Backbone as a printed PyTorch tensor [residue, N CA C, xyz], in Angstrom:
tensor([[[ 94.8140, 298.2040,  12.7150],
         [ 95.1960, 299.5870,  12.5840],
         [ 93.7380, 300.2360,  12.8990]],

        [[ 93.8350, 301.2800,  13.5900],
         [ 92.4280, 302.2020,  13.8330],
         [ 92.8000, 303.5190,  12.9010]],

        [[ 91.9640, 303.8860,  12.1170],
         [ 92.0240, 304.9920,  11.0460],
         [ 90.8710, 305.9610,  11.6320]],

        [[ 91.3870, 307.1600,  12.2330],
         [ 90.6650, 308.1410,  12.5410],
         [ 90.7180, 309.5650,  11.7800]],

        [[ 89.4790, 310.0700,  11.4810],
         [ 89.4020, 311.2180,  10.5900],
         [ 89.1260, 312.3180,  11.4220]],

        [[ 89.8260, 313.5780,  11.3520],
         [ 89.8840, 314.5860,  12.2270],
         [ 89.4750, 315.7790,  11.3640]],

        [[ 88.3630, 316.5660,  11.6580],
         [ 88.1230, 317.6410,  10.6080],
         [ 87.5280, 318.7160,  11.6480]],

        [[ 87.2670, 319.9470,  11.1500],
         [ 86.6690, 320.9550,  11.6850],
         [ 86.8320, 322.2210,  10.6310]],

        [[ 86.0330, 323.1380,  11.1330],
         [ 86.2470, 324.4850,  10.0640],
         [ 87.3710, 325.3160,  10.4450]],

        [[ 87.6700, 326.3060,   9.5490],
         [ 88.7740, 326.9890,   9.4870],
         [ 88.5370, 327.9220,  11.0750]],

        [[ 89.7730, 327.9640,  11.7360],
         [ 89.5660, 328.4820,  13.0940],
         [ 89.2800, 327.7340,  14.1440]],

        [[ 88.7430, 326.3540,  13.8820],
         [ 87.9930, 325.7130,  15.0120],
         [ 88.8940, 325.2220,  15.9340]],

        [[ 90.3130, 325.1640,  15.5720],
         [ 91.2970, 324.4950,  16.4390],
         [ 91.6440, 323.0710,  16.1680]],

        [[ 91.3770, 322.6400,  14.8790],
         [ 91.4370, 321.3720,  14.4920],
         [ 92.9940, 320.9620,  14.5540]],

        [[ 93.8460, 321.9330,  13.9310],
         [ 95.4230, 321.7240,  13.8150],
         [ 95.9350, 321.7060,  15.1670]],

        [[ 95.3080, 322.3210,  16.1020],
         [ 96.0710, 322.3690,  17.6280],
         [ 95.6670, 320.8750,  18.0110]],

        [[ 94.4260, 320.4350,  17.7510],
         [ 93.8250, 319.2170,  18.5110],
         [ 94.8300, 318.1750,  17.8290]],

        [[ 95.1670, 318.2720,  16.2940],
         [ 95.6290, 317.0810,  15.9000],
         [ 97.3130, 317.2490,  16.3710]],

        [[ 97.9190, 318.2250,  16.6210],
         [ 99.2120, 318.3090,  17.3870],
         [ 99.3260, 317.7750,  18.6360]],

        [[ 98.1880, 318.2170,  19.5900],
         [ 98.0290, 317.2960,  20.8560],
         [ 97.9940, 315.8150,  20.7470]],

        [[ 97.1210, 315.4370,  19.8460],
         [ 96.9390, 313.8450,  19.7230],
         [ 98.3720, 313.3980,  19.3430]],

        [[ 99.3180, 313.9790,  18.6130],
         [100.5820, 313.5440,  17.9830],
         [101.5450, 313.6300,  19.1830]],

        [[101.2770, 314.6760,  20.1900],
         [102.2140, 314.6740,  21.2250],
         [101.9500, 313.2950,  22.2180]],

        [[100.8810, 312.9670,  22.1190],
         [100.3200, 311.7930,  23.0730],
         [100.6930, 310.4430,  22.4050]],

        [[101.5610, 310.5390,  21.0690],
         [101.9380, 309.0440,  20.8330],
         [101.2100, 308.6260,  19.3250]],

        [[100.0330, 309.3790,  19.0060],
         [ 99.2210, 308.9410,  17.8730],
         [ 99.8260, 309.5740,  16.7600]],

        [[ 99.7820, 308.4850,  15.5500],
         [100.4130, 309.0240,  14.4190],
         [ 99.5440, 310.0800,  13.6870]],

        [[ 99.9390, 311.0440,  13.3990],
         [ 99.2500, 312.3730,  12.6240],
         [ 99.6490, 312.4640,  11.4240]],

        [[ 98.6360, 312.6480,  10.3470],
         [ 98.8940, 312.6420,   8.8980],
         [ 98.0360, 314.1290,   8.3250]],

        [[ 98.5980, 315.0100,   8.3350],
         [ 98.3100, 316.3940,   8.0440],
         [ 97.9810, 316.4240,   6.3420]],

        [[ 96.6680, 316.3520,   6.0550],
         [ 96.3630, 316.2820,   4.5870],
         [ 96.8530, 317.5870,   3.8840]],

        [[ 96.8780, 318.7560,   4.4130],
         [ 97.1930, 320.1010,   3.9230],
         [ 98.9400, 319.9250,   3.6960]],

        [[ 99.5850, 319.4240,   4.6230],
         [101.0060, 319.5390,   4.6790],
         [101.3580, 318.4020,   3.4730]],

        [[100.7970, 317.3210,   3.6120],
         [101.1620, 316.4050,   2.6960],
         [101.1710, 316.9720,   1.2620]],

        [[100.0640, 317.6180,   0.8500],
         [100.0660, 318.3750,  -0.5990],
         [101.0750, 319.5590,  -0.5850]],

        [[101.3350, 320.3270,   0.4880],
         [102.3320, 321.0430,   0.3300],
         [103.6330, 320.4100,   0.1080]],

        [[103.8920, 319.3140,   0.7020],
         [105.1270, 318.7390,   0.4030],
         [105.3310, 318.1420,  -0.9840]],

        [[104.0470, 317.9550,  -1.5190],
         [104.0070, 317.5700,  -3.0840],
         [104.4760, 318.6070,  -3.8940]],

        [[104.2600, 319.7950,  -3.4300],
         [104.5120, 320.8650,  -4.2600],
         [106.1990, 321.1490,  -4.1960]],

        [[106.7240, 321.0530,  -2.9460],
         [108.1040, 321.1950,  -2.6360],
         [108.8920, 320.1810,  -3.1580]],

        [[108.5260, 319.0860,  -3.4480],
         [109.0840, 317.8010,  -3.7690],
         [109.4950, 318.2220,  -5.6050]],

        [[108.6300, 318.9390,  -6.0090],
         [108.4830, 319.1480,  -7.3840],
         [108.6800, 318.0470,  -8.1990]],

        [[107.6680, 316.9860,  -7.9720],
         [107.7870, 315.6860,  -8.7640],
         [106.4290, 315.6210,  -9.4390]],

        [[105.8060, 314.7770,  -9.5720],
         [104.6400, 314.5290, -10.5190],
         [103.5140, 315.5240, -10.1160]],

        [[103.0190, 315.8360,  -8.9910],
         [101.9670, 316.5210,  -8.7660],
         [102.4170, 317.8310,  -9.0160]],

        [[103.6270, 318.4400,  -8.6990],
         [103.8740, 319.7740,  -9.0180],
         [103.9320, 319.9870, -10.7500]],

        [[104.4580, 319.0390, -11.2850],
         [104.4620, 319.1520, -12.8330],
         [103.1060, 319.0320, -13.2480]],

        [[102.0040, 318.3040, -12.9520],
         [100.8840, 318.4310, -13.3930],
         [100.0260, 319.5460, -13.0300]],

        [[100.1690, 320.0520, -11.8470],
         [ 99.5690, 321.1900, -11.5250],
         [100.1380, 322.5760, -12.4620]],

        [[101.5200, 322.6620, -12.6430],
         [101.9010, 323.5310, -13.5110],
         [101.4950, 323.5160, -14.9940]],

        [[101.2590, 322.0690, -15.5390],
         [100.8450, 322.0020, -16.6870],
         [ 99.3540, 322.3860, -17.0780]],

        [[ 98.5710, 322.0460, -15.9730],
         [ 97.0790, 322.3830, -15.8960],
         [ 96.8570, 323.7730, -15.7520]],

        [[ 97.8300, 324.4760, -14.8340],
         [ 97.3530, 326.1680, -14.5000],
         [ 98.3370, 327.0830, -14.7580]],

        [[ 99.3520, 326.4820, -15.6040],
         [100.3610, 327.4460, -16.2940],
         [101.4800, 327.8950, -15.2080]],

        [[102.5860, 328.6950, -15.6450],
         [103.6010, 329.1070, -15.0560],
         [103.4950, 330.2350, -14.3580]],

        [[102.2780, 330.8550, -14.3470],
         [101.9050, 332.1430, -13.6370],
         [101.5160, 331.7880, -12.0270]],

        [[101.7220, 330.7790, -11.7120],
         [101.2940, 330.3060, -10.5430],
         [102.7420, 330.1440,  -9.7210]],

        [[103.8750, 330.4560, -10.3890],
         [105.0530, 330.0810,  -9.6600],
         [105.7470, 331.5550,  -9.3030]],

        [[106.5570, 331.4710,  -8.3190],
         [107.2960, 332.6310,  -7.8990],
         [108.5070, 332.6680,  -8.4310]],

        [[109.5150, 333.7100,  -8.3010],
         [110.4570, 333.8970,  -8.8660],
         [111.8970, 332.8040,  -8.6820]],

        [[111.3770, 331.9300,  -7.8740],
         [112.3260, 330.8680,  -7.4640],
         [111.5600, 329.3810,  -8.0180]],

        [[110.6720, 329.5700,  -8.6780],
         [110.0510, 328.2990,  -9.2590],
         [109.1050, 327.4530,  -8.4960]],

        [[108.8670, 328.1210,  -7.0900],
         [108.0530, 327.3900,  -6.1460],
         [106.5360, 327.8240,  -6.6980]],

        [[105.5870, 326.9360,  -6.3720],
         [104.1630, 326.9180,  -6.4930],
         [103.6970, 328.0210,  -5.4160]],

        [[103.2490, 329.1060,  -5.8340],
         [102.6900, 330.2840,  -4.9190],
         [101.3320, 329.9010,  -4.5640]],

        [[101.1440, 329.2830,  -3.4440],
         [ 99.9460, 328.7940,  -2.8700],
         [ 98.9020, 329.8220,  -2.9610]],

        [[ 99.0470, 331.3580,  -2.6570],
         [ 98.2190, 332.0270,  -2.5190],
         [ 97.8020, 332.4200,  -4.1520]],

        [[ 98.5160, 332.5460,  -5.0830],
         [ 98.2420, 332.7560,  -6.5740],
         [ 97.4100, 331.5610,  -7.1680]],

        [[ 97.7530, 330.3340,  -6.6260],
         [ 96.9490, 329.2130,  -7.0710],
         [ 95.6260, 329.2340,  -6.4460]],

        [[ 95.3550, 329.3580,  -5.2030],
         [ 94.1790, 329.6140,  -4.6100],
         [ 93.3110, 330.8030,  -5.2760]],

        [[ 93.9300, 331.9770,  -5.4450],
         [ 93.3030, 332.9530,  -6.0180],
         [ 92.7420, 332.4720,  -7.6660]],

        [[ 93.3460, 331.7080,  -8.2920],
         [ 93.0930, 331.1740,  -9.4200],
         [ 91.8970, 330.2700,  -9.6330]],

        [[ 91.5260, 329.3740,  -8.4480],
         [ 90.5000, 328.3950,  -8.3590],
         [ 89.6430, 328.6300,  -7.4360]],

        [[ 89.6380, 329.4050,  -6.4320],
         [ 88.6670, 329.8480,  -5.5810],
         [ 87.4350, 330.4600,  -6.3460]],

        [[ 86.2130, 329.8720,  -6.2360],
         [ 85.1130, 330.3150,  -6.8890],
         [ 84.9770, 330.0510,  -8.2000]],

        [[ 85.7920, 329.1300,  -8.6730],
         [ 85.8080, 328.3670, -10.1240],
         [ 85.6540, 327.1490, -10.1530]],

        [[ 84.4510, 326.5500, -10.1680],
         [ 84.2250, 325.1830,  -9.4030],
         [ 84.9520, 324.1840, -10.3630]],

        [[ 85.0640, 324.5270, -11.7790],
         [ 85.7560, 323.6830, -12.6490],
         [ 87.2140, 323.5020, -12.5540]],

        [[ 87.7670, 324.5720, -12.1690],
         [ 89.2090, 324.5500, -11.7640],
         [ 89.6370, 324.2440, -10.6050]],

        [[ 88.7400, 324.4480,  -9.5840],
         [ 88.9350, 323.7580,  -8.3520],
         [ 88.8220, 322.3150,  -8.2460]],

        [[ 88.0250, 321.8380,  -9.1530],
         [ 87.9290, 320.1220,  -9.1100],
         [ 89.0040, 319.6740,  -9.8630]],

        [[ 89.7110, 320.2600, -10.9790],
         [ 90.8960, 320.0250, -11.5510],
         [ 91.8520, 319.9240, -10.5240]],

        [[ 92.0520, 320.8350,  -9.7930],
         [ 93.1690, 320.9160,  -8.8700],
         [ 93.1340, 319.6650,  -7.8950]],

        [[ 91.9540, 319.5670,  -7.3810],
         [ 91.4740, 318.4300,  -6.2570],
         [ 91.8890, 317.1610,  -6.9070]],

        [[ 91.5200, 316.9980,  -8.1260],
         [ 91.5560, 315.7660,  -9.0000],
         [ 93.1150, 315.3000,  -8.9960]],

        [[ 93.9820, 316.3790,  -9.0040],
         [ 95.4780, 316.1590,  -9.0160],
         [ 95.9870, 315.8470,  -7.6280]],

        [[ 95.6780, 316.7850,  -6.6220],
         [ 96.1940, 316.5470,  -5.4160],
         [ 95.6210, 315.4560,  -4.7520]],

        [[ 94.2180, 315.2900,  -4.6270],
         [ 93.6690, 314.5150,  -3.8420],
         [ 93.8000, 312.9940,  -4.2710]],

        [[ 93.9410, 312.7230,  -5.3170],
         [ 94.4240, 311.2420,  -5.9630],
         [ 95.7450, 310.8900,  -5.2740]],

        [[ 96.7870, 311.7240,  -5.4160],
         [ 98.1770, 311.6920,  -5.0040],
         [ 98.2890, 311.5160,  -3.4360]],

        [[ 97.1110, 312.4390,  -2.6600],
         [ 97.1570, 312.2420,  -1.3150],
         [ 96.6330, 310.7870,  -0.7590]],

        [[ 95.6770, 310.4030,  -1.4190],
         [ 95.0000, 309.1750,  -1.0100],
         [ 96.1390, 307.8260,  -1.1030]],

        [[ 96.9120, 308.0430,  -2.2260],
         [ 97.8890, 306.8520,  -2.6500],
         [ 98.9200, 307.1640,  -1.6380]],

        [[ 99.3900, 308.2460,  -1.3110],
         [100.5910, 308.6190,  -0.0290],
         [100.0440, 308.1330,   1.3150]],

        [[ 98.9590, 308.4900,   1.7860],
         [ 98.3090, 307.9130,   2.8390],
         [ 98.5250, 306.2800,   3.1180]],

        [[ 97.9440, 305.6410,   1.9800],
         [ 97.9720, 304.2370,   2.1410],
         [ 99.4310, 303.8550,   2.0130]],

        [[100.1210, 304.2200,   1.3600],
         [101.6240, 304.1040,   1.7530],
         [102.3200, 304.1800,   3.1320]],

        [[101.8890, 305.2250,   3.7560],
         [102.3150, 305.6920,   5.0240],
         [101.5240, 304.5550,   6.0480]],

        [[100.4910, 304.3150,   5.8160],
         [ 99.6390, 303.4640,   6.7920],
         [100.3230, 302.0540,   6.8050]],

        [[100.8030, 301.4880,   5.6140],
         [101.4500, 300.3400,   5.5180],
         [102.7420, 300.2140,   6.4470]],

        [[103.2660, 301.2590,   6.4810],
         [104.7420, 301.4030,   7.2120],
         [104.4860, 301.4930,   8.8570]],

        [[103.0820, 301.4230,   9.2170],
         [102.9130, 301.5020,  10.6820],
         [102.7810, 299.9800,  11.4690]],

        [[103.1780, 300.0150,  12.7200],
         [103.0490, 298.8170,  13.3870],
         [101.5930, 298.5220,  13.5370]],

        [[101.4660, 297.2100,  13.9340],
         [100.1200, 296.3370,  14.1220],
         [ 99.4120, 297.3650,  15.4150]],

        [[ 98.3680, 297.5710,  15.4520],
         [ 97.5350, 298.1010,  16.4370],
         [ 97.9350, 299.6760,  16.6210]],

        [[ 98.3330, 300.2860,  15.6730],
         [ 98.5830, 301.5100,  15.5510],
         [ 97.2180, 302.3800,  15.4280]],

        [[ 97.4360, 303.6970,  15.8260],
         [ 96.2280, 304.5130,  15.7760],
         [ 96.7790, 305.7000,  15.1120]],

        [[ 96.2860, 305.8690,  13.6260],
         [ 96.3240, 306.9800,  12.7570],
         [ 95.1880, 308.0260,  12.7500]],

        [[ 95.6840, 309.3260,  12.7360],
         [ 94.5140, 310.2750,  12.6540],
         [ 94.9710, 311.1770,  11.2310]],

        [[ 93.8340, 311.0750,  10.5280],
         [ 94.2340, 312.1220,   9.2930],
         [ 93.3710, 313.2000,   9.6270]],

        [[ 94.1620, 314.3540,   9.6420],
         [ 93.6560, 315.7480,   9.6750],
         [ 93.3610, 316.4960,   8.3230]],

        [[ 91.7950, 316.7230,   8.0550],
         [ 91.7930, 317.4800,   6.6000],
         [ 90.5090, 318.1060,   6.9760]],

        [[ 90.4240, 319.1400,   6.0330],
         [ 89.2190, 320.1780,   6.2140],
         [ 88.1080, 319.7610,   5.3670]],

        [[ 88.1720, 319.1280,   4.6030],
         [ 86.6460, 318.7990,   3.7690],
         [ 86.5020, 317.5520,   3.6660]],

        [[ 86.7790, 316.4850,   4.8410],
         [ 86.3950, 315.0630,   5.0290],
         [ 85.0200, 314.8380,   4.7730]],

        [[ 83.9430, 315.5360,   5.2990],
         [ 82.5350, 315.4940,   5.1110],
         [ 82.1640, 315.9170,   3.8700]],

        [[ 82.6930, 316.9870,   3.4540],
         [ 82.2180, 317.5170,   2.3070],
         [ 82.3940, 316.7280,   1.0650]],

        [[ 83.6180, 316.1660,   1.0940],
         [ 83.8700, 315.1290,   0.0420],
         [ 83.5390, 313.6740,   0.1660]],

        [[ 83.0260, 313.3400,   1.3600],
         [ 82.5290, 312.0780,   1.5770],
         [ 83.5560, 311.0920,   2.0160]],

        [[ 84.8890, 311.4930,   2.0380],
         [ 85.9960, 310.5280,   2.3850],
         [ 86.0140, 310.2290,   3.7960]],

        [[ 85.2550, 310.8730,   4.8660],
         [ 85.3280, 310.4830,   5.9720],
         [ 84.6490, 309.1190,   6.3400]],

        [[ 84.0620, 308.4030,   5.2080],
         [ 83.6470, 307.1140,   5.3210],
         [ 84.5350, 306.1520,   5.1050]],

        [[ 85.9000, 306.4770,   4.9540],
         [ 86.8430, 305.6160,   4.7240],
         [ 87.6580, 305.3160,   6.0610]],

        [[ 87.0800, 305.9090,   7.0670],
         [ 87.7530, 305.7160,   8.4440],
         [ 86.8250, 305.1270,   9.3360]],

        [[ 87.3680, 304.4340,  10.5440],
         [ 86.5650, 303.7120,  11.4690],
         [ 85.8540, 304.9660,  12.3170]],

        [[ 86.3700, 306.0960,  12.5540],
         [ 85.4520, 307.1170,  13.0950],
         [ 85.9100, 308.4090,  12.8260]],

        [[ 85.0370, 309.5320,  12.9330],
         [ 85.1030, 310.6230,  12.6140],
         [ 85.1280, 311.7060,  13.7900]],

        [[ 85.9500, 312.4400,  13.9700],
         [ 86.2520, 313.3910,  15.2370],
         [ 85.9540, 314.8480,  14.5140]],

        [[ 84.9340, 315.7130,  15.1510],
         [ 84.9130, 316.9430,  14.7860],
         [ 85.0900, 318.0250,  15.7750]],

        [[ 86.1450, 318.9710,  15.4930],
         [ 86.3780, 319.8630,  16.3300],
         [ 85.6230, 321.0720,  16.1070]],

        [[ 84.6280, 321.5700,  17.1050],
         [ 84.0170, 322.3270,  16.9430],
         [ 84.0600, 323.6850,  17.7080]],

        [[ 83.9030, 324.9470,  17.0040],
         [ 83.6910, 326.1700,  17.5510],
         [ 82.7110, 326.9780,  16.5750]],

        [[ 82.0770, 327.9770,  17.0730],
         [ 80.8860, 328.8020,  16.4090],
         [ 81.8480, 329.5830,  15.3200]],

        [[ 80.8650, 330.0960,  14.3380],
         [ 81.3850, 331.1690,  13.4730],
         [ 82.2630, 332.3280,  14.0590]],

        [[ 81.7410, 332.9970,  14.9990],
         [ 82.5310, 334.0840,  15.5590],
         [ 83.8870, 333.9260,  15.9580]],

        [[ 83.8950, 332.8200,  16.7950],
         [ 85.1590, 332.5160,  17.3780],
         [ 86.0450, 332.0290,  16.3120]],

        [[ 85.7060, 331.0800,  15.3770],
         [ 86.4030, 330.8390,  14.2810],
         [ 87.0070, 332.0110,  13.5710]],

        [[ 86.2530, 332.9100,  13.2280],
         [ 86.4090, 334.1430,  12.5990],
         [ 87.6970, 334.8870,  13.4870]],

        [[ 87.5150, 334.8400,  14.4860],
         [ 88.5140, 335.8510,  15.5170],
         [ 89.8780, 335.1100,  15.5570]],

        [[ 89.7390, 333.7360,  15.6540],
         [ 90.9510, 332.8230,  15.6540],
         [ 91.7900, 333.0400,  14.4710]],

        [[ 90.9080, 333.0830,  13.1560],
         [ 91.9160, 332.7790,  11.9900],
         [ 92.4420, 334.2240,  11.5810]],

        [[ 91.6150, 335.3010,  12.0010],
         [ 92.1310, 336.6020,  11.6700],
         [ 93.4540, 336.8220,  12.5590]],

        [[ 93.5070, 336.4120,  13.8720],
         [ 94.4600, 336.4510,  14.6610],
         [ 95.5610, 335.6680,  14.0540]],

        [[ 95.4250, 334.5710,  13.4660],
         [ 96.2160, 333.8680,  12.9160],
         [ 97.0640, 334.4670,  11.5390]],

        [[ 96.4250, 335.4540,  10.8470],
         [ 97.0310, 336.0530,   9.7370],
         [ 96.1190, 336.0590,   8.4810]],

        [[ 94.8600, 335.3980,   8.4970],
         [ 94.0500, 335.3000,   7.6640],
         [ 93.3500, 336.5060,   7.2480]],

        [[ 93.1420, 337.3190,   6.2150],
         [ 92.3690, 338.5390,   5.9380],
         [ 90.8810, 337.9820,   6.1530]],

        [[ 90.0670, 339.1860,   6.4250],
         [ 88.7250, 338.7720,   6.5710],
         [ 88.1980, 338.2830,   5.2760]],

        [[ 88.6350, 338.8260,   4.0890],
         [ 88.0940, 338.4560,   2.7290],
         [ 88.4280, 336.6510,   2.7000]],

        [[ 89.5600, 336.4300,   2.8070],
         [ 90.3690, 335.1150,   2.7270],
         [ 89.4570, 333.9450,   3.6650]],

        [[ 89.2410, 334.6300,   4.8680],
         [ 88.5110, 333.7900,   5.7860],
         [ 86.8050, 333.4390,   5.3750]],

        [[ 86.3920, 334.5280,   4.8140],
         [ 84.9630, 334.3900,   4.1840],
         [ 84.7970, 333.3830,   3.1490]],

        [[ 85.8720, 333.6730,   2.1970],
         [ 86.0620, 332.5910,   1.1840],
         [ 86.2600, 331.2950,   1.1860]],

        [[ 87.1190, 331.0530,   2.3510],
         [ 87.3860, 329.5860,   2.6640],
         [ 85.9740, 329.0210,   3.3140]],

        [[ 85.4290, 330.0340,   4.3610],
         [ 84.5400, 329.6600,   5.3520],
         [ 83.2150, 328.9870,   4.1920]],

        [[ 82.9890, 329.7790,   3.3190],
         [ 81.7320, 329.4710,   2.3710],
         [ 82.0030, 328.1030,   1.6900]],

        [[ 83.0950, 327.6820,   1.3020],
         [ 83.3490, 326.4040,   0.9220],
         [ 83.0200, 325.2720,   1.9480]],

        [[ 83.0510, 325.5500,   3.1100],
         [ 82.9540, 324.5160,   4.0530],
         [ 81.5920, 324.3320,   4.6620]],

        [[ 81.2450, 323.2360,   4.9400],
         [ 79.6770, 322.9490,   5.7390],
         [ 79.7450, 323.5650,   7.0830]],

        [[ 78.5880, 324.3710,   7.4570],
         [ 78.5370, 325.0560,   8.6260],
         [ 79.0220, 324.0410,   9.7520]],

        [[ 79.6540, 324.5240,  10.6970],
         [ 79.9860, 323.5470,  11.7190],
         [ 78.9090, 322.9100,  12.5450]],

        [[ 77.7990, 323.3330,  12.5760],
         [ 76.7170, 322.8960,  13.3910],
         [ 76.3900, 321.6730,  12.6670]],

        [[ 76.2040, 321.6720,  11.1560],
         [ 75.7620, 320.6970,  10.4710],
         [ 76.7500, 319.3980,  10.3000]],

        [[ 78.2420, 319.6680,  10.8000],
         [ 79.1290, 318.7840,  10.6760],
         [ 78.9350, 317.7670,  11.9210]],

        [[ 78.6910, 318.6450,  12.9410],
         [ 78.2150, 317.6950,  14.2080],
         [ 77.5020, 316.3430,  14.0390]],

        [[ 76.4570, 316.5550,  13.0660],
         [ 75.4220, 315.5360,  12.8000],
         [ 76.2830, 314.2030,  12.3230]],

        [[ 77.2920, 314.4280,  11.7550],
         [ 78.1280, 313.2980,  11.1610],
         [ 79.2340, 312.7990,  12.1440]],

        [[ 79.2610, 313.3660,  13.1190],
         [ 80.4530, 313.1070,  14.3780],
         [ 80.3120, 311.9600,  15.0570]],

        [[ 81.1980, 310.9910,  15.1710],
         [ 81.4560, 309.9610,  16.1400],
         [ 81.7720, 310.5280,  17.3200]],

        [[ 82.5630, 311.4820,  17.4980],
         [ 83.2190, 312.0970,  18.5190],
         [ 83.4560, 313.7720,  18.2930]],

        [[ 83.0860, 314.4470,  19.3600],
         [ 82.8980, 315.8060,  19.2450],
         [ 83.9250, 316.3460,  20.2080]],

        [[ 84.7900, 317.3480,  19.6490],
         [ 85.3820, 318.0240,  20.4430],
         [ 85.2390, 319.7730,  20.6900]],

        [[ 84.6530, 319.8700,  21.6830],
         [ 83.7960, 321.3690,  21.9250],
         [ 84.9470, 322.1190,  22.1450]],

        [[ 85.4130, 322.9590,  21.2450],
         [ 86.8180, 323.8790,  21.4240],
         [ 86.4910, 325.3910,  21.4220]],

        [[ 85.3020, 325.5990,  22.3170],
         [ 85.1250, 327.1450,  22.5290],
         [ 85.7170, 327.5890,  23.4400]],

        [[ 86.3990, 326.8830,  24.3880],
         [ 86.8620, 327.5020,  25.7030],
         [ 88.4170, 327.3850,  25.4810]],

        [[ 88.9690, 327.3010,  26.6540],
         [ 90.4240, 327.4220,  26.9750],
         [ 91.2730, 326.1560,  26.4800]],

        [[ 92.5130, 326.3170,  26.3080],
         [ 93.4190, 325.3600,  25.8290],
         [ 93.4820, 324.0950,  26.7370]],

        [[ 93.3780, 324.5020,  27.9570],
         [ 93.4100, 323.2790,  28.8660],
         [ 92.1870, 322.4290,  28.5110]],

        [[ 91.1830, 323.0830,  28.3720],
         [ 89.7090, 322.1580,  27.9640],
         [ 90.0780, 321.4320,  26.8620]],

        [[ 90.8010, 321.8600,  25.9670],
         [ 91.0180, 321.0590,  24.7410],
         [ 92.1200, 319.8260,  25.1970]],

        [[ 92.7970, 320.4100,  25.8530],
         [ 93.9740, 319.1040,  26.2560],
         [ 93.3640, 318.0500,  26.8240]],

        [[ 92.2850, 318.4000,  27.6800],
         [ 91.6260, 317.2670,  28.3480],
         [ 90.7780, 316.6020,  27.4420]],

        [[ 90.1860, 316.9910,  26.7970],
         [ 89.2020, 316.3030,  25.8630],
         [ 90.0710, 315.3090,  24.9320]],

        [[ 91.1380, 315.9330,  24.3340],
         [ 92.3120, 315.0140,  23.6050],
         [ 92.6330, 313.9000,  24.4530]],

        [[ 92.9770, 314.1910,  25.5530],
         [ 93.4910, 312.8240,  26.5310],
         [ 92.1460, 311.9030,  26.6960]],

        [[ 91.0290, 312.4630,  26.9030],
         [ 90.0140, 311.5820,  27.0280],
         [ 89.6860, 310.6390,  25.8790]],

        [[ 89.8560, 311.2290,  24.6380],
         [ 89.6820, 310.6020,  23.2440],
         [ 90.8810, 309.6020,  22.9100]],

        [[ 92.1010, 310.0100,  23.2400],
         [ 93.1300, 309.2190,  23.2710],
         [ 92.9930, 307.8430,  23.9000]],

        [[ 92.2520, 307.8600,  25.0830],
         [ 92.2430, 306.7300,  26.0530],
         [ 91.1610, 305.7820,  25.1760]],

        [[ 90.1170, 306.5410,  24.6100],
         [ 89.1650, 305.7400,  23.9320],
         [ 89.5150, 304.8900,  23.0270]],

        [[ 90.5410, 305.8430,  22.2720],
         [ 90.8500, 304.9900,  20.8850],
         [ 91.9640, 303.8430,  21.1500]],

        [[ 92.6180, 304.1970,  22.3300],
         [ 93.6380, 303.2280,  22.7440],
         [ 92.9570, 301.9330,  23.2570]],

        [[ 91.8620, 301.9660,  23.8440],
         [ 91.1480, 300.8670,  24.4100],
         [ 90.3720, 300.3990,  23.1170]],

        [[ 89.7940, 301.0810,  22.3500],
         [ 89.2410, 300.5390,  21.1570],
         [ 90.3040, 299.5000,  20.4160]],

        [[ 91.4230, 300.0560,  20.0310],
         [ 92.3150, 299.3390,  19.4000],
         [ 92.9100, 298.1610,  20.0400]],

        [[ 92.9560, 298.1990,  21.4110],
         [ 93.4160, 297.1570,  22.1240],
         [ 92.3290, 295.9030,  22.2850]],

        [[ 91.1370, 296.3970,  22.4090],
         [ 90.0380, 295.3810,  22.9150],
         [ 89.0700, 294.8420,  21.9040]],

        [[ 88.8920, 295.8000,  20.7810],
         [ 87.7910, 295.4490,  19.8870],
         [ 88.4250, 294.1210,  18.9530]],

        [[ 87.3260, 293.4690,  18.3880],
         [ 87.4670, 292.3290,  17.7030],
         [ 88.5150, 292.7460,  16.5780]],

        [[ 89.5550, 292.0390,  16.2480],
         [ 90.5620, 292.4230,  15.2580],
         [ 89.8310, 292.3120,  13.8450]],

        [[ 88.9380, 291.7210,  13.6140],
         [ 88.5220, 291.5650,  12.1000],
         [ 88.0320, 292.9170,  11.6370]],

        [[ 87.5150, 294.0580,  12.5620],
         [ 87.0460, 294.9870,  12.1510],
         [ 88.1910, 296.0970,  11.7270]],

        [[ 89.4590, 295.8370,  11.8290],
         [ 90.5520, 296.5240,  11.5720],
         [ 91.0450, 296.0870,  10.1030]]])
């Protein structure tokens, strides 16, 4: 099985690229979505987060209000590390469980924001970085509904995109049109397909 890490800064188009890969038959695992599902499942992760941060993070239906939780932990390094220790440990376990269900010679892409910052990109065969410069990312994020304050707060937690390019095995330059993004995703899909078909099986 070929495991690919997919990352990019907020507004880069990382999630759009992930969906395009999925449309081409590649297995996609969205780390943020998996963590949201933990909250919705109201299982061990849900209980640990409430136990750690209090019932003030819940809405009137007992759901974890992700904005309240973000406001509580952002810019507070110790609290953020506590949250990540709960959610990331569960995430890695869930991913391994999902990988085991896949057929031989599958291609699995894991989409996540902080793969480089956390060093977890090293757990994959290759790293794809979706790139767009700051101004374009900001414009896209605000169009998607982020406030300028929220965008800046999240941006500061992420490595500058130009720095991320130094870690990339493959780059998707997403400054342009959607058609250009689709073309690049198609190119990489063919590369990954050839890789998983023809490389020596022992590397997998």
